[in-house]
C-alpha positions as CSV (number, residue, x, y, z in Angstrom):
1,M,-1.5,33.9,-29.7
2,D,-5.0,32.5,-31.7
3,T,-4.7,29.3,-32.8
4,E,-6.1,30.0,-36.3
5,E,-2.9,32.2,-36.7
6,F,-0.5,29.3,-35.1
7,R,1.4,27.8,-38.0
8,L,4.4,25.7,-38.4
9,P,5.5,25.6,-41.4
10,R,9.1,24.0,-41.3
11,S,7.8,22.0,-38.5
12,R,5.8,20.6,-40.7
13,L,8.2,20.5,-43.6
14,A,10.4,18.0,-41.4
15,N,7.1,16.1,-40.5
16,E,7.2,14.9,-44.2
17,R,11.4,14.7,-43.9
18,L,11.0,12.1,-41.1
19,H,8.3,10.5,-42.5
20,A,9.7,9.9,-46.1
21,L,12.8,8.1,-44.2
22,V,11.6,7.2,-40.3
23,P,8.9,4.5,-40.6
24,G,5.6,6.4,-38.6
25,G,8.1,9.1,-38.8
26,A,9.4,9.0,-35.3
27,H,11.3,6.7,-32.7
28,T,8.6,6.3,-30.6
29,Y,5.3,6.3,-31.1
30,A,4.2,8.0,-28.1
31,K,6.1,11.3,-29.8
32,G,4.2,10.7,-33.3
33,D,2.8,13.3,-34.9
34,D,-1.0,11.4,-34.7
35,Q,-0.4,12.3,-32.1
36,Y,-1.1,16.0,-31.8
37,P,-3.5,18.0,-33.9
38,E,-3.2,18.4,-37.8
39,D,0.2,19.8,-39.2
40,L,0.9,21.2,-35.2
41,A,3.0,18.7,-34.6
42,P,6.4,20.8,-33.3
43,V,10.1,19.1,-34.4
44,I,12.3,20.3,-32.0
45,S,15.4,22.6,-32.4
46,H,16.7,22.3,-28.5
47,G,15.8,22.4,-25.0
48,R,17.0,23.6,-21.6
49,G,15.5,23.7,-19.0
50,A,12.1,23.1,-18.9
51,H,11.8,24.7,-21.5
52,V,11.8,23.4,-25.9
53,W,12.3,25.4,-28.8
54,D,11.0,25.1,-32.5
55,V,12.6,24.9,-35.7
56,D,10.1,27.5,-36.4
57,G,11.4,29.9,-33.1
58,N,8.7,28.8,-30.6
59,R,9.4,28.5,-27.0
60,Y,7.2,26.6,-25.1
61,V,7.1,25.4,-21.1
62,E,7.7,21.6,-22.0
63,Y,6.1,19.0,-20.4
64,G,6.3,15.4,-20.2
65,S,9.8,15.8,-20.7
66,G,11.3,12.9,-23.3
67,L,8.6,10.5,-22.5
68,R,8.6,11.2,-18.5
69,S,12.8,10.4,-18.9
70,V,14.4,14.1,-18.6
71,S,12.6,14.5,-14.9
72,L,16.1,17.0,-14.1
73,G,15.0,19.5,-16.9
74,H,17.2,19.5,-20.4
75,A,20.8,20.2,-20.5
76,H,21.1,19.4,-16.7
77,P,24.8,20.9,-15.5
78,R,25.8,18.2,-13.2
79,V,24.2,15.3,-15.4
80,L,26.1,17.0,-18.0
81,E,29.8,17.5,-16.3
82,A,29.0,14.1,-15.2
83,V,28.7,12.5,-19.3
84,R,31.3,15.2,-20.4
85,R,33.8,13.7,-18.1
86,E,33.4,10.2,-19.2
87,I,33.2,10.8,-22.8
88,D,36.9,12.3,-22.5
89,R,38.1,9.4,-21.4
90,G,36.7,7.0,-23.8
91,S,32.9,5.6,-23.8
92,N,33.2,1.9,-24.4
93,F,36.3,-1.1,-24.1
94,A,36.6,-4.8,-24.8
95,R,36.9,-5.3,-20.6
96,P,34.2,-3.8,-17.7
97,S,35.4,-0.3,-17.1
98,I,35.4,0.7,-13.8
99,V,32.2,3.0,-13.7
100,E,30.1,0.0,-14.7
101,V,31.4,-0.8,-10.6
102,E,31.2,2.4,-9.4
103,A,27.5,3.3,-11.0
104,A,26.3,-0.2,-9.8
105,E,27.3,0.3,-6.0
106,R,25.5,4.1,-6.5
107,F,22.5,2.6,-7.8
108,L,22.1,-0.4,-5.0
109,A,23.1,2.1,-2.4
110,T,19.6,4.5,-3.6
111,V,17.7,1.4,-4.1
112,P,18.6,-1.1,-1.3
113,T,16.3,-3.4,-1.4
114,A,17.5,-5.2,-4.8
115,E,20.7,-7.3,-3.9
116,M,22.0,-6.8,-7.9
117,V,21.6,-5.0,-11.4
118,K,22.8,-5.3,-14.4
119,F,22.0,-2.3,-17.3
120,A,21.1,-1.7,-19.8
121,K,19.5,0.8,-22.6
122,N,15.7,0.3,-23.2
123,G,12.9,-0.5,-20.9
124,S,12.1,-3.1,-22.8
125,D,15.8,-5.0,-22.1
126,V,15.4,-5.0,-19.3
127,T,11.6,-6.0,-18.2
128,T,11.8,-8.5,-21.4
129,A,15.2,-9.7,-19.5
130,A,13.1,-10.4,-16.1
131,V,10.7,-12.1,-17.8
132,R,13.1,-14.6,-19.4
133,L,15.1,-15.1,-16.3
134,A,11.2,-15.6,-14.3
135,R,10.7,-18.1,-17.0
136,A,14.1,-19.6,-16.2
137,V,13.7,-19.8,-12.4
138,T,10.6,-21.5,-12.3
139,G,10.2,-23.3,-15.6
140,R,7.0,-21.9,-16.2
141,P,5.6,-20.8,-19.3
142,R,3.1,-18.1,-19.0
143,V,3.7,-14.7,-18.0
144,A,0.9,-12.7,-16.1
145,V,0.8,-9.3,-16.5
146,C,-1.9,-6.2,-14.8
147,G,-4.1,-5.7,-17.8
148,D,-4.7,-1.9,-16.3
149,H,-1.2,-1.1,-17.5
150,P,-0.6,0.0,-20.9
151,F,2.8,-0.5,-21.6
152,F,5.9,-3.2,-20.8
153,S,7.8,-4.2,-23.5
154,V,8.4,-3.5,-27.3
155,D,8.7,-8.0,-27.6
156,D,6.4,-10.4,-29.0
157,W,5.7,-11.7,-25.6
158,F,3.7,-8.1,-24.7
159,I,3.0,-6.3,-28.0
160,G,1.3,-9.4,-29.0
161,T,-1.7,-8.2,-25.9
162,T,-1.6,-5.5,-27.7
163,P,-4.2,-3.6,-30.9
164,M,-0.6,-4.1,-33.0
165,S,-0.2,-7.7,-33.4
166,A,0.7,-8.0,-36.1
167,G,3.7,-10.3,-37.0
168,I,3.3,-11.4,-33.8
169,P,2.8,-16.0,-33.5
170,A,-0.8,-16.6,-32.1
171,A,0.9,-19.1,-29.8
172,T,3.4,-16.6,-28.7
173,T,0.8,-14.1,-27.5
174,E,-1.2,-17.9,-25.8
175,L,1.6,-17.3,-22.8
176,T,0.7,-13.7,-22.3
177,V,-2.4,-13.8,-19.8
178,A,-3.4,-10.6,-18.0
179,F,-4.7,-9.5,-14.5
180,P,-6.5,-6.0,-12.9
181,Y,-4.9,-4.0,-11.0
182,G,-5.8,-4.1,-7.2
183,D,-7.7,-6.8,-7.2
184,L,-6.2,-10.1,-5.5
185,A,-9.3,-12.5,-5.9
186,A,-9.1,-12.2,-9.3
187,T,-5.1,-12.5,-10.0
188,E,-5.6,-15.5,-7.1
189,E,-8.2,-17.0,-9.2
190,L,-6.1,-16.9,-12.6
191,L,-3.1,-18.3,-10.9
192,V,-5.3,-21.3,-9.6
193,R,-6.8,-21.6,-13.2
194,Y,-3.3,-21.5,-14.6
195,E,-1.9,-23.6,-11.3
196,G,2.4,-24.0,-12.1
197,E,2.1,-22.8,-15.0
198,V,2.4,-18.9,-14.2
199,A,6.2,-18.0,-14.0
200,C,5.8,-14.6,-13.2
201,L,3.4,-11.4,-12.0
202,I,4.8,-8.0,-13.5
203,L,3.2,-5.0,-12.8
204,E,3.6,-1.1,-12.4
205,P,3.6,-1.1,-8.3
206,A,1.2,2.1,-8.5
207,G,-1.7,2.7,-10.7
208,H,-3.3,5.2,-13.0
209,T,0.2,6.5,-14.5
210,E,-0.9,6.8,-18.3
211,P,-4.5,8.4,-19.2
212,S,-6.2,5.3,-21.1
213,P,-9.7,4.9,-22.1
214,S,-10.4,2.4,-19.6
215,S,-8.8,4.4,-16.6
216,Q,-8.7,7.9,-17.3
217,L,-12.4,8.1,-15.9
218,R,-11.2,7.7,-12.0
219,S,-9.2,10.4,-10.6
220,S,-7.4,9.1,-7.6
221,R,-3.9,10.1,-6.9
222,G,-3.3,6.2,-8.2
223,D,-2.1,4.8,-4.9
224,P,-2.7,0.6,-4.1
225,T,-5.0,0.3,-1.7
226,P,-3.9,-0.7,2.0
227,G,-2.8,-3.9,1.9
228,Y,-2.8,-4.8,-2.4
229,L,1.1,-5.3,-3.0
230,T,1.5,-7.3,0.4
231,G,-1.3,-9.2,-0.7
232,L,0.4,-10.1,-4.4
233,R,3.2,-10.4,-2.9
234,E,2.1,-13.1,-0.5
235,L,0.0,-15.0,-3.6
236,A,3.2,-15.3,-5.5
237,D,5.4,-16.3,-3.4
238,R,2.1,-19.1,-2.4
239,H,1.8,-20.0,-6.3
240,G,5.7,-20.2,-6.1
241,C,6.2,-17.0,-8.8
242,V,8.3,-14.5,-9.6
243,L,6.9,-10.7,-8.5
244,V,8.4,-8.5,-10.7
245,F,7.7,-4.4,-10.7
246,D,8.1,-2.5,-13.7
247,E,9.8,1.0,-12.0
248,M,10.1,2.6,-14.7
249,I,7.6,5.9,-14.6
250,T,7.3,5.5,-10.4
251,G,11.3,4.9,-10.5
252,L,13.1,8.5,-8.8
253,R,9.8,10.0,-9.3
254,W,7.5,7.8,-6.3
255,S,10.9,8.3,-4.5
256,E,14.8,7.6,-4.3
257,A,14.1,3.8,-4.5
258,G,11.4,4.2,-6.5
259,A,7.7,2.7,-5.6
260,Q,8.7,-0.2,-3.6
261,G,11.1,1.8,-1.5
262,L,7.7,4.5,-0.9
263,Y,5.5,1.1,-0.1
264,G,7.6,-1.1,1.5
265,V,6.8,-4.0,-0.6
266,V,9.9,-5.6,-2.2
267,P,9.2,-7.0,-5.9
268,D,12.1,-10.8,-6.6
269,L,13.0,-8.2,-9.8
270,S,12.1,-4.4,-10.6
271,T,13.2,-2.6,-13.9
272,F,14.2,1.0,-14.2
273,G,15.0,3.6,-16.9
274,K,12.9,6.8,-17.7
275,A,14.5,9.0,-15.2
276,L,17.2,7.2,-14.7
277,G,19.5,9.1,-16.7
278,N,17.7,12.4,-17.6
279,G,17.8,11.6,-21.5
280,F,20.8,9.7,-21.5
281,A,20.3,5.8,-22.3
282,V,20.4,3.8,-19.3
283,S,17.8,1.3,-18.1
284,A,18.7,-1.8,-15.1
285,L,16.8,-5.2,-14.1
286,A,17.4,-5.5,-9.9
287,G,16.8,-8.1,-7.3
288,R,17.5,-10.6,-5.5
289,R,20.4,-12.3,-5.7
290,E,19.4,-15.9,-5.8
291,L,17.5,-15.0,-9.1
292,M,19.9,-12.3,-10.8
293,E,22.9,-15.4,-10.1
294,W,20.8,-17.4,-12.4
295,G,22.2,-15.0,-15.8
296,G,26.1,-14.9,-14.3
297,L,29.1,-17.2,-14.1
298,R,28.6,-17.8,-9.9
299,H,26.6,-21.2,-10.2
300,S,26.6,-24.4,-11.7
301,G,23.4,-24.8,-13.3
302,D,22.4,-23.8,-16.7
303,R,23.1,-20.9,-18.2
304,V,20.7,-18.2,-18.9
305,F,20.7,-15.9,-21.2
306,L,20.1,-12.6,-18.9
307,L,21.3,-9.4,-20.6
308,S,24.2,-9.1,-23.0
309,T,24.4,-5.7,-24.7
310,T,27.3,-3.7,-26.2
311,H,26.0,-0.3,-25.1
312,G,25.0,-1.6,-21.7
313,G,28.4,-0.1,-20.2
314,E,28.8,2.6,-21.9
315,T,29.9,4.9,-19.6
316,H,29.0,8.6,-20.2
317,S,25.7,6.8,-19.7
318,L,26.7,5.3,-16.6
319,A,28.0,8.5,-15.2
320,A,24.1,10.6,-16.6
321,A,22.4,7.9,-14.3
322,M,24.9,8.5,-11.2
323,A,24.6,12.2,-11.6
324,V,21.0,11.6,-11.6
325,L,20.9,9.5,-8.3
326,T,23.3,11.8,-6.5
327,T,21.3,14.9,-7.3
328,Y,17.8,13.1,-6.2
329,V,19.4,12.4,-3.6
330,E,21.3,15.7,-2.0
331,E,18.6,17.9,-3.4
332,G,15.4,16.1,-2.6
333,I,14.4,16.1,-6.3
334,T,12.0,13.8,-5.9
335,A,9.6,16.1,-3.1
336,Q,10.6,19.4,-5.5
337,L,8.9,17.3,-8.2
338,H,5.6,16.4,-5.5
339,A,5.6,20.7,-5.0
340,L,5.8,21.9,-8.4
341,G,3.4,19.1,-9.3
342,E,0.6,19.8,-6.4
343,R,1.2,23.7,-7.5
344,L,0.8,23.2,-11.2
345,A,-2.8,20.4,-10.4
346,A,-3.7,23.7,-7.7
347,G,-4.2,25.8,-10.8
348,V,-5.7,23.9,-13.7
349,R,-8.1,22.5,-11.1
350,A,-9.5,26.1,-10.3
351,A,-8.9,27.1,-13.9
352,A,-11.1,24.4,-15.2
353,A,-13.9,25.2,-12.6
354,D,-13.4,28.8,-13.2
355,T,-14.7,28.0,-16.9
356,G,-17.5,25.1,-16.0
357,V,-15.4,22.5,-17.2
358,G,-13.9,21.1,-14.2
359,D,-15.4,17.5,-15.2
360,H,-14.3,17.6,-18.4
361,V,-10.6,18.2,-17.9
362,V,-9.2,16.4,-15.8
363,V,-6.3,16.3,-13.7
364,R,-5.7,13.0,-12.5
365,G,-2.0,10.6,-10.5
366,R,0.5,11.2,-8.4
367,A,1.6,15.5,-8.4
368,S,5.4,14.5,-9.4
369,N,3.0,11.8,-12.8
370,L,0.5,13.8,-13.4
371,V,-2.3,12.9,-16.8
372,F,-5.1,14.8,-17.7
373,A,-8.1,13.3,-19.2
374,T,-10.4,15.6,-21.7
375,L,-13.8,14.4,-21.4
376,D,-17.0,15.1,-23.6
377,E,-20.8,16.3,-22.4
378,Y,-21.1,13.1,-21.5
379,G,-18.6,12.2,-19.7
380,Q,-16.9,10.0,-22.1
381,P,-13.1,10.2,-22.9
382,S,-12.7,12.2,-26.1
383,Q,-10.2,12.1,-28.8
384,E,-11.7,15.2,-30.2
385,Y,-11.9,17.2,-26.9
386,R,-8.0,16.7,-26.2
387,T,-7.1,17.9,-30.2
388,L,-9.2,20.9,-29.2
389,F,-7.4,21.0,-25.9
390,L,-3.9,20.0,-27.4
391,R,-4.6,22.7,-29.9
392,Q,-4.9,25.6,-27.4
393,L,-2.1,24.8,-24.9
394,L,0.4,24.6,-28.3
395,A,-0.7,28.0,-29.6
396,G,0.0,29.9,-26.0
397,G,3.5,27.8,-25.7
398,V,2.5,25.0,-23.8
399,L,3.6,21.3,-25.3
400,A,1.6,19.0,-22.9
401,P,0.9,15.7,-23.8
402,S,0.4,15.2,-19.6
403,F,1.4,17.4,-17.1
404,V,4.2,15.4,-15.7
405,V,6.8,17.3,-14.3
406,S,10.6,17.9,-14.5
407,S,12.4,19.9,-11.4
408,A,13.7,22.8,-13.9
409,L,10.2,24.4,-13.7
410,D,9.5,27.1,-11.8
411,D,6.4,29.4,-10.3
412,A,6.7,32.0,-13.2
413,D,6.2,28.5,-15.5
414,I,3.5,27.2,-13.6
415,D,1.7,30.5,-13.3
416,R,2.2,31.0,-17.0
417,T,0.8,27.2,-17.5
418,V,-2.0,27.6,-15.9
419,D,-3.2,30.9,-18.4
420,V,-3.0,28.8,-20.9
421,V,-5.2,26.3,-19.7
422,A,-7.6,29.0,-18.5
423,R,-7.9,30.4,-21.9
424,A,-8.1,27.0,-23.5
425,C,-10.9,25.8,-21.0
426,A,-13.2,29.1,-22.1
427,V,-12.6,27.7,-25.8
428,Y,-13.4,24.0,-24.6
429,R,-16.6,25.5,-23.1
430,K,-18.2,26.9,-26.3
431,A,-17.5,23.3,-28.0
432,L,-19.3,21.3,-24.9
433,D,-22.0,24.4,-24.9
434,A,-22.5,23.9,-28.9
435,G,-22.3,19.9,-28.5
436,D,-19.5,19.8,-31.2
437,P,-15.6,20.3,-30.7
438,G,-15.8,20.1,-34.8
439,P,-15.0,23.9,-36.1
440,W,-12.2,23.6,-33.4
441,L,-10.1,21.1,-34.5
442,A,-9.0,22.7,-37.8
443,G,-8.5,18.9,-38.8
444,R,-8.7,15.2,-37.4
445,P,-8.4,14.7,-34.3
446,V,-5.6,12.8,-32.5
447,K,-5.4,9.1,-32.3
448,P,-4.5,6.5,-29.4
449,V,-1.0,4.9,-29.9
450,F,-2.5,1.4,-29.6
451,R,-4.7,0.9,-32.4
452,R,-5.4,-1.9,-34.8
453,R,-5.2,0.2,-38.3
454,V,-3.6,3.5,-39.4
């Protein structure tokens, strides 16, 4: 479809209704209509498998489903069967349900590097719990976050370090410091500078999981250099701080046991979410028994308020998690994701090269977690060119804030995507030749999620 003819009138009206009722028009900033070309932000009606339909009746091949949470595809039958079974038995009780035991056993069998687990609903719940636990165990105030990773939590200790720091006291922000991914010397220098003050090092165990102005020029898969994670483990031990792996993205997508299972380095604590529930709300804090028991009842020290969530033991979400874990292990989903991603990456790169934009539309990341960068005529990251690219994809029936695959995709979906990308790249080439993408934007450019001003 010609982008000049592509309109989303019902979606536009639904977006207006959303903004009148919901701050930002969405419940996650990354889903905001500012992340899409002007008046081309689809509002979704329903989804099945790798496809979604908007309220205007358009069907799309979807990538990055549910911000990477729906890795098996929408309405996956095995997950829905488990959920329906538990809903019929009640969802929440005055005491733990037997499902909580079974879910913990299933999780720890799948992630054997952990000894205990506690479930919650959001990634921020469990990353903040990990930080609180690390501070309690060490008696130290500072948190060291990887500065090359874009997001850890909605809570003050992290959000205060972003451009959206309004409402966060400076005294809180000052307790969070940053270290660069892959640089052991700089990290040790930080730990020496704040000797005896850093409670934990928290990072994603892989690099480049998200496109960002500072990193999207790189094209590596994001695997750590040999010895990096081992060296980080040694640094944490030597300086007496807790090593925390944020496995929100890498969990299940890197291996069934996450990146820690793939790379063979065991953190003290780790956090999981996203793919764990295939769209149902469940997250997990896991780790060494010695630390996790600080949040329990079987020790003689001061109690730590680790996690206490009304809906953490919600039966149908835990049933979904068990179904997801079982499906990954029995059906080899991680390998499927890698195979699909490799096919997609090869097709997109070939299409970009054939149209002369191979140095400007850049696909990178692990095959199971592909992201793309849009670079201008000078090779710099460009929101304008991203807008042009997204407009062309949407008009072609591809909803792709990233190229993160789900296992519901088939070869026909990927072939269709590559065809749409090829057409988009041809338009991209015209804009590069003109030295101005403006005529192809039809409105304001998309915006970064983290920015100080609206």
